[in-house]
C-alpha beads as a LAMMPS data file, in Angstrom:
LAMMPS data file: protein, C-alpha beads

309 atoms
308 bonds

1 atom types
1 bond types

-500.0 500.0 xlo xhi
-500.0 500.0 ylo yhi
-500.0 500.0 zlo zhi

Masses

1 110.0

Atoms # bond

1 1 1 0.070 -330.034 -454.406
2 1 1 3.432 -331.821 -454.249
3 1 1 2.876 -333.244 -450.755
4 1 1 2.826 -336.855 -451.911
5 1 1 6.581 -337.380 -452.037
6 1 1 7.229 -339.693 -449.080
7 1 1 4.385 -342.183 -449.792
8 1 1 5.383 -342.158 -453.462
9 1 1 8.947 -343.118 -452.510
10 1 1 7.606 -345.962 -450.354
11 1 1 5.384 -347.157 -453.216
12 1 1 8.414 -347.086 -455.535
13 1 1 10.289 -349.084 -452.869
14 1 1 7.549 -351.711 -453.119
15 1 1 7.765 -351.731 -456.919
16 1 1 11.538 -352.157 -456.882
17 1 1 11.508 -354.716 -454.055
18 1 1 9.479 -357.211 -456.072
19 1 1 12.023 -356.929 -458.899
20 1 1 15.165 -357.223 -456.764
21 1 1 14.380 -359.489 -453.808
22 1 1 16.115 -362.858 -454.094
23 1 1 14.634 -364.850 -451.175
24 1 1 17.903 -364.574 -449.261
25 1 1 18.133 -365.434 -445.542
26 1 1 16.291 -362.829 -443.496
27 1 1 19.241 -361.666 -441.373
28 1 1 21.485 -361.437 -444.419
29 1 1 18.857 -359.387 -446.247
30 1 1 18.353 -357.126 -443.218
31 1 1 22.077 -356.523 -442.836
32 1 1 22.477 -355.625 -446.513
33 1 1 19.527 -353.207 -446.341
34 1 1 20.837 -351.601 -443.146
35 1 1 24.273 -351.073 -444.721
36 1 1 22.760 -349.706 -447.912
37 1 1 20.571 -347.223 -446.057
38 1 1 22.508 -346.212 -442.943
39 1 1 26.182 -346.062 -443.942
40 1 1 25.864 -343.440 -446.738
41 1 1 23.713 -341.275 -444.445
42 1 1 26.171 -341.501 -441.560
43 1 1 29.074 -340.704 -443.891
44 1 1 27.245 -337.678 -445.252
45 1 1 26.228 -336.477 -441.768
46 1 1 29.805 -336.829 -440.484
47 1 1 31.213 -334.687 -443.305
48 1 1 28.316 -332.197 -443.076
49 1 1 28.655 -331.751 -439.308
50 1 1 32.435 -331.429 -439.560
51 1 1 32.063 -328.628 -442.117
52 1 1 29.495 -326.867 -439.913
53 1 1 31.633 -327.164 -436.760
54 1 1 34.709 -325.850 -438.590
55 1 1 33.079 -323.044 -440.573
56 1 1 29.736 -322.255 -438.913
57 1 1 28.130 -322.559 -442.354
58 1 1 25.416 -323.168 -443.577
59 1 1 24.127 -323.499 -439.968
60 1 1 25.602 -321.203 -437.339
61 1 1 25.029 -323.428 -434.291
62 1 1 24.721 -327.158 -433.823
63 1 1 23.997 -328.873 -430.514
64 1 1 25.061 -332.353 -429.434
65 1 1 21.403 -333.290 -429.180
66 1 1 20.822 -332.311 -432.826
67 1 1 23.844 -334.306 -433.964
68 1 1 22.920 -337.461 -432.055
69 1 1 19.270 -337.204 -433.094
70 1 1 20.272 -336.870 -436.739
71 1 1 22.361 -340.033 -436.542
72 1 1 19.330 -341.731 -434.974
73 1 1 17.247 -340.522 -437.963
74 1 1 14.748 -338.593 -435.831
75 1 1 12.735 -335.867 -437.558
76 1 1 11.744 -333.503 -434.727
77 1 1 15.081 -332.989 -432.954
78 1 1 17.828 -333.433 -435.554
79 1 1 18.487 -331.508 -438.766
80 1 1 15.471 -333.115 -440.446
81 1 1 15.230 -334.697 -443.909
82 1 1 17.019 -337.960 -442.991
83 1 1 13.972 -339.286 -441.111
84 1 1 12.789 -340.894 -444.356
85 1 1 15.702 -343.343 -444.007
86 1 1 14.145 -344.503 -440.721
87 1 1 10.919 -345.188 -442.613
88 1 1 12.750 -347.297 -445.204
89 1 1 14.552 -349.205 -442.439
90 1 1 11.316 -349.911 -440.584
91 1 1 9.542 -351.081 -443.733
92 1 1 12.575 -353.197 -444.665
93 1 1 12.119 -355.247 -441.484
94 1 1 8.724 -356.512 -442.687
95 1 1 9.126 -356.333 -446.474
96 1 1 9.932 -360.036 -447.043
97 1 1 6.855 -361.056 -445.048
98 1 1 4.572 -358.654 -446.905
99 1 1 6.031 -359.839 -450.211
100 1 1 5.435 -363.460 -449.261
101 1 1 1.787 -362.712 -448.510
102 1 1 1.477 -360.711 -451.746
103 1 1 2.789 -363.630 -453.807
104 1 1 0.582 -366.227 -452.138
105 1 1 -2.630 -364.183 -452.085
106 1 1 -3.877 -364.336 -455.652
107 1 1 -7.129 -362.464 -454.963
108 1 1 -6.702 -358.720 -455.325
109 1 1 -9.875 -358.131 -453.340
110 1 1 -8.688 -360.171 -450.357
111 1 1 -5.229 -358.611 -450.489
112 1 1 -6.552 -355.044 -450.573
113 1 1 -9.196 -355.861 -447.945
114 1 1 -6.488 -357.192 -445.610
115 1 1 -4.262 -354.124 -445.861
116 1 1 -7.332 -351.880 -445.494
117 1 1 -8.263 -353.623 -442.218
118 1 1 -4.661 -353.254 -441.016
119 1 1 -4.733 -349.559 -441.841
120 1 1 -8.061 -349.023 -440.053
121 1 1 -6.614 -350.795 -437.000
122 1 1 -3.667 -348.398 -437.166
123 1 1 -5.962 -345.353 -437.226
124 1 1 -7.770 -346.757 -434.177
125 1 1 -4.467 -347.332 -432.350
126 1 1 -3.335 -343.824 -433.258
127 1 1 -6.569 -342.234 -432.014
128 1 1 -6.479 -344.152 -428.730
129 1 1 -2.772 -343.669 -428.025
130 1 1 -2.340 -340.006 -429.032
131 1 1 -3.418 -338.490 -425.673
132 1 1 -1.015 -340.776 -423.788
133 1 1 2.194 -340.332 -425.800
134 1 1 4.179 -338.523 -423.122
135 1 1 6.966 -340.783 -421.835
136 1 1 10.250 -341.717 -423.567
137 1 1 8.841 -345.204 -424.181
138 1 1 5.789 -343.641 -425.836
139 1 1 8.147 -341.588 -428.010
140 1 1 9.865 -344.759 -429.222
141 1 1 6.456 -346.337 -429.870
142 1 1 5.394 -343.323 -431.929
143 1 1 8.617 -343.190 -433.992
144 1 1 8.528 -346.892 -434.781
145 1 1 5.122 -348.584 -434.691
146 1 1 3.075 -345.536 -435.688
147 1 1 5.227 -345.147 -438.802
148 1 1 5.861 -348.806 -439.529
149 1 1 2.186 -349.800 -439.895
150 1 1 0.907 -347.102 -442.283
151 1 1 4.007 -347.082 -444.480
152 1 1 3.963 -350.891 -444.621
153 1 1 0.428 -350.585 -445.998
154 1 1 1.668 -348.072 -448.578
155 1 1 4.560 -350.417 -449.432
156 1 1 2.004 -353.228 -449.884
157 1 1 0.191 -351.136 -452.492
158 1 1 3.453 -350.664 -454.391
159 1 1 4.062 -354.413 -454.398
160 1 1 0.669 -355.054 -455.981
161 1 1 0.437 -352.203 -458.480
162 1 1 1.919 -354.033 -461.509
163 1 1 -0.653 -356.824 -461.154
164 1 1 -3.704 -354.565 -461.122
165 1 1 -5.836 -353.881 -464.177
166 1 1 -6.733 -350.366 -465.238
167 1 1 -10.286 -350.552 -463.825
168 1 1 -8.887 -351.720 -460.475
169 1 1 -6.447 -348.815 -460.453
170 1 1 -9.387 -346.533 -461.189
171 1 1 -11.270 -347.887 -458.164
172 1 1 -8.278 -347.470 -455.824
173 1 1 -7.576 -343.967 -457.105
174 1 1 -11.245 -342.966 -456.853
175 1 1 -11.572 -344.274 -453.277
176 1 1 -8.373 -342.483 -452.224
177 1 1 -9.552 -339.241 -453.839
178 1 1 -12.981 -339.547 -452.201
179 1 1 -11.367 -339.945 -448.777
180 1 1 -9.193 -336.909 -449.433
181 1 1 -12.201 -334.812 -450.493
182 1 1 -14.141 -335.986 -447.430
183 1 1 -11.412 -334.868 -445.037
184 1 1 -10.932 -331.635 -446.969
185 1 1 -14.629 -330.885 -446.416
186 1 1 -14.535 -331.857 -442.736
187 1 1 -11.551 -329.621 -442.006
188 1 1 -13.103 -326.801 -444.026
189 1 1 -16.286 -326.969 -441.969
190 1 1 -14.312 -327.009 -438.711
191 1 1 -11.845 -324.225 -439.511
192 1 1 -13.408 -322.379 -442.477
193 1 1 -10.194 -322.726 -444.468
194 1 1 -8.267 -325.311 -446.457
195 1 1 -6.120 -327.337 -444.045
196 1 1 -2.820 -328.550 -445.478
197 1 1 -2.246 -332.311 -445.510
198 1 1 1.228 -331.592 -444.074
199 1 1 -0.376 -331.233 -440.631
200 1 1 -1.317 -334.919 -440.779
201 1 1 2.084 -336.247 -441.851
202 1 1 3.769 -336.973 -438.485
203 1 1 2.676 -339.739 -438.018
204 1 1 0.783 -340.162 -441.322
205 1 1 -3.011 -340.147 -441.280
206 1 1 -5.681 -340.823 -443.866
207 1 1 -6.040 -337.178 -444.971
208 1 1 -2.329 -337.055 -445.876
209 1 1 -2.041 -340.594 -447.251
210 1 1 -5.241 -340.585 -449.315
211 1 1 -4.078 -337.643 -451.402
212 1 1 -0.618 -339.181 -451.835
213 1 1 -1.985 -342.577 -452.876
214 1 1 -4.365 -340.925 -455.340
215 1 1 -1.488 -339.055 -457.001
216 1 1 0.734 -342.161 -456.986
217 1 1 -1.947 -344.258 -458.697
218 1 1 -2.493 -341.545 -461.323
219 1 1 1.264 -341.358 -461.989
220 1 1 1.523 -345.163 -462.224
221 1 1 -1.442 -345.389 -464.601
222 1 1 0.178 -342.684 -466.762
223 1 1 3.729 -344.009 -466.492
224 1 1 3.978 -345.464 -470.005
225 1 1 2.975 -342.129 -471.554
226 1 1 5.349 -340.266 -469.234
227 1 1 8.231 -342.558 -470.255
228 1 1 7.461 -341.980 -473.955
229 1 1 7.579 -338.225 -473.382
230 1 1 10.924 -338.483 -471.563
231 1 1 12.353 -340.579 -474.366
232 1 1 11.181 -338.102 -477.014
233 1 1 12.776 -335.276 -475.028
234 1 1 16.077 -337.206 -474.930
235 1 1 16.291 -337.033 -471.137
236 1 1 15.798 -340.750 -470.452
237 1 1 19.486 -341.271 -469.590
238 1 1 19.268 -338.452 -467.064
239 1 1 16.100 -339.973 -465.589
240 1 1 17.841 -343.349 -465.201
241 1 1 20.837 -341.699 -463.527
242 1 1 18.564 -339.882 -461.094
243 1 1 16.683 -343.078 -460.308
244 1 1 19.893 -345.037 -459.721
245 1 1 21.518 -342.341 -457.575
246 1 1 18.566 -340.919 -455.682
247 1 1 20.174 -341.535 -452.265
248 1 1 23.096 -339.155 -452.790
249 1 1 21.006 -336.625 -454.711
250 1 1 18.710 -336.534 -451.679
251 1 1 21.581 -336.230 -449.198
252 1 1 23.351 -333.473 -451.122
253 1 1 20.155 -331.466 -451.438
254 1 1 20.124 -330.970 -447.635
255 1 1 22.913 -328.345 -447.376
256 1 1 21.773 -326.766 -450.647
257 1 1 18.360 -326.061 -449.107
258 1 1 20.136 -324.087 -446.375
259 1 1 22.466 -322.268 -448.774
260 1 1 20.084 -321.307 -451.594
261 1 1 17.581 -318.673 -450.484
262 1 1 14.989 -318.094 -453.203
263 1 1 11.214 -318.367 -453.697
264 1 1 10.121 -322.019 -453.852
265 1 1 9.413 -322.064 -457.602
266 1 1 13.034 -321.005 -458.261
267 1 1 14.652 -322.791 -455.323
268 1 1 13.206 -326.233 -456.061
269 1 1 14.599 -326.687 -459.622
270 1 1 17.905 -325.048 -458.679
271 1 1 18.467 -327.208 -455.587
272 1 1 17.486 -330.356 -457.471
273 1 1 19.723 -329.539 -460.458
274 1 1 22.727 -328.683 -458.280
275 1 1 22.298 -331.843 -456.179
276 1 1 22.050 -333.980 -459.331
277 1 1 25.159 -332.356 -460.873
278 1 1 27.177 -332.789 -457.653
279 1 1 26.102 -336.433 -457.488
280 1 1 27.068 -336.940 -461.134
281 1 1 30.549 -335.532 -460.411
282 1 1 30.846 -337.682 -457.289
283 1 1 29.861 -340.887 -459.116
284 1 1 32.198 -340.062 -462.000
285 1 1 35.082 -339.434 -459.588
286 1 1 34.409 -342.666 -457.681
287 1 1 34.257 -344.751 -460.869
288 1 1 37.300 -343.159 -462.488
289 1 1 39.684 -342.547 -459.593
290 1 1 38.694 -345.060 -456.913
291 1 1 37.003 -348.123 -458.385
292 1 1 39.365 -348.278 -461.368
293 1 1 42.245 -348.915 -458.937
294 1 1 40.418 -351.576 -456.902
295 1 1 40.477 -355.222 -457.968
296 1 1 38.762 -356.835 -454.997
297 1 1 35.059 -357.313 -455.950
298 1 1 33.906 -357.102 -452.306
299 1 1 35.658 -353.790 -451.766
300 1 1 34.281 -352.496 -455.068
301 1 1 30.758 -353.463 -454.049
302 1 1 31.109 -351.758 -450.663
303 1 1 32.557 -348.568 -452.158
304 1 1 29.648 -348.407 -454.621
305 1 1 27.220 -349.032 -451.757
306 1 1 28.729 -346.196 -449.754
307 1 1 29.458 -343.529 -452.354
308 1 1 26.985 -344.096 -455.179
309 1 1 23.306 -344.940 -455.542

Bonds

1 1 1 2
2 1 2 3
3 1 3 4
4 1 4 5
5 1 5 6
6 1 6 7
7 1 7 8
8 1 8 9
9 1 9 10
10 1 10 11
11 1 11 12
12 1 12 13
13 1 13 14
14 1 14 15
15 1 15 16
16 1 16 17
17 1 17 18
18 1 18 19
19 1 19 20
20 1 20 21
21 1 21 22
22 1 22 23
23 1 23 24
24 1 24 25
25 1 25 26
26 1 26 27
27 1 27 28
28 1 28 29
29 1 29 30
30 1 30 31
31 1 31 32
32 1 32 33
33 1 33 34
34 1 34 35
35 1 35 36
36 1 36 37
37 1 37 38
38 1 38 39
39 1 39 40
40 1 40 41
41 1 41 42
42 1 42 43
43 1 43 44
44 1 44 45
45 1 45 46
46 1 46 47
47 1 47 48
48 1 48 49
49 1 49 50
50 1 50 51
51 1 51 52
52 1 52 53
53 1 53 54
54 1 54 55
55 1 55 56
56 1 56 57
57 1 57 58
58 1 58 59
59 1 59 60
60 1 60 61
61 1 61 62
62 1 62 63
63 1 63 64
64 1 64 65
65 1 65 66
66 1 66 67
67 1 67 68
68 1 68 69
69 1 69 70
70 1 70 71
71 1 71 72
72 1 72 73
73 1 73 74
74 1 74 75
75 1 75 76
76 1 76 77
77 1 77 78
78 1 78 79
79 1 79 80
80 1 80 81
81 1 81 82
82 1 82 83
83 1 83 84
84 1 84 85
85 1 85 86
86 1 86 87
87 1 87 88
88 1 88 89
89 1 89 90
90 1 90 91
91 1 91 92
92 1 92 93
93 1 93 94
94 1 94 95
95 1 95 96
96 1 96 97
97 1 97 98
98 1 98 99
99 1 99 100
100 1 100 101
101 1 101 102
102 1 102 103
103 1 103 104
104 1 104 105
105 1 105 106
106 1 106 107
107 1 107 108
108 1 108 109
109 1 109 110
110 1 110 111
111 1 111 112
112 1 112 113
113 1 113 114
114 1 114 115
115 1 115 116
116 1 116 117
117 1 117 118
118 1 118 119
119 1 119 120
120 1 120 121
121 1 121 122
122 1 122 123
123 1 123 124
124 1 124 125
125 1 125 126
126 1 126 127
127 1 127 128
128 1 128 129
129 1 129 130
130 1 130 131
131 1 131 132
132 1 132 133
133 1 133 134
134 1 134 135
135 1 135 136
136 1 136 137
137 1 137 138
138 1 138 139
139 1 139 140
140 1 140 141
141 1 141 142
142 1 142 143
143 1 143 144
144 1 144 145
145 1 145 146
146 1 146 147
147 1 147 148
148 1 148 149
149 1 149 150
150 1 150 151
151 1 151 152
152 1 152 153
153 1 153 154
154 1 154 155
155 1 155 156
156 1 156 157
157 1 157 158
158 1 158 159
159 1 159 160
160 1 160 161
161 1 161 162
162 1 162 163
163 1 163 164
164 1 164 165
165 1 165 166
166 1 166 167
167 1 167 168
168 1 168 169
169 1 169 170
170 1 170 171
171 1 171 172
172 1 172 173
173 1 173 174
174 1 174 175
175 1 175 176
176 1 176 177
177 1 177 178
178 1 178 179
179 1 179 180
180 1 180 181
181 1 181 182
182 1 182 183
183 1 183 184
184 1 184 185
185 1 185 186
186 1 186 187
187 1 187 188
188 1 188 189
189 1 189 190
190 1 190 191
191 1 191 192
192 1 192 193
193 1 193 194
194 1 194 195
195 1 195 196
196 1 196 197
197 1 197 198
198 1 198 199
199 1 199 200
200 1 200 201
201 1 201 202
202 1 202 203
203 1 203 204
204 1 204 205
205 1 205 206
206 1 206 207
207 1 207 208
208 1 208 209
209 1 209 210
210 1 210 211
211 1 211 212
212 1 212 213
213 1 213 214
214 1 214 215
215 1 215 216
216 1 216 217
217 1 217 218
218 1 218 219
219 1 219 220
220 1 220 221
221 1 221 222
222 1 222 223
223 1 223 224
224 1 224 225
225 1 225 226
226 1 226 227
227 1 227 228
228 1 228 229
229 1 229 230
230 1 230 231
231 1 231 232
232 1 232 233
233 1 233 234
234 1 234 235
235 1 235 236
236 1 236 237
237 1 237 238
238 1 238 239
239 1 239 240
240 1 240 241
241 1 241 242
242 1 242 243
243 1 243 244
244 1 244 245
245 1 245 246
246 1 246 247
247 1 247 248
248 1 248 249
249 1 249 250
250 1 250 251
251 1 251 252
252 1 252 253
253 1 253 254
254 1 254 255
255 1 255 256
256 1 256 257
257 1 257 258
258 1 258 259
259 1 259 260
260 1 260 261
261 1 261 262
262 1 262 263
263 1 263 264
264 1 264 265
265 1 265 266
266 1 266 267
267 1 267 268
268 1 268 269
269 1 269 270
270 1 270 271
271 1 271 272
272 1 272 273
273 1 273 274
274 1 274 275
275 1 275 276
276 1 276 277
277 1 277 278
278 1 278 279
279 1 279 280
280 1 280 281
281 1 281 282
282 1 282 283
283 1 283 284
284 1 284 285
285 1 285 286
286 1 286 287
287 1 287 288
288 1 288 289
289 1 289 290
290 1 290 291
291 1 291 292
292 1 292 293
293 1 293 294
294 1 294 295
295 1 295 296
296 1 296 297
297 1 297 298
298 1 298 299
299 1 299 300
300 1 300 301
301 1 301 302
302 1 302 303
303 1 303 304
304 1 304 305
305 1 305 306
306 1 306 307
307 1 307 308
308 1 308 309
């Protein structure tokens, strides 16, 4: 039921991109995005691996191949979890171009038709290439192009969401849900059981993405009500903190997943809460004991980039 997380994050990336992009030179933009995404991950991995090598905890063994693959943000060889950063990096390379098209294409129908055609072309490429993905070059092709195209389409949806009317959201959500139900039925007929969308996540396919897009559209359409509920519950400040510091909350949840052994319904809230608290303490320490003693604005900006957010 919760297997919509990665596409939702990419859609949120699209929503935030349209609010923050400043038409800066492409190479400058790319360098800033690479620093923002890669450096905190590499810092975390370096500390995490050092702790493991010195203590043997929370993982008893760690190979060189796993370490190198983790730094390269690969999902099937390294420690896992950090592969999502590769997705953000790939999408970042084309984001300004997608945004430019989004701004200049006023017709929602033409815009959505274009990204639909691109996605269908991707599914065709995936179907044709799958039997031949055996060499190292094929591996690189799979980990880049076969993730870049579908998640760029998802990013494109996020860029356009604020401009769509409620009836248009209803159409997109209904189409996505219909595709999900279709594939659910097909897989049921073939295997006589419900097949999890997780099996169609690497690289993403329509069965996995359709469910995720449906949920994302429902959440977006309900967002104003959700915000009102959060405000009434007096947790809006916590929600803003989580949104602003999601990178380090995500990174710190990785060792906690290994350490905390509980059923999922207990583990999930506990891991999330502990990661959020640790991030809060980290941000507070950085602001109080590091940034307060730094006067250079460039250094301040880089420390914030590395240790917060």
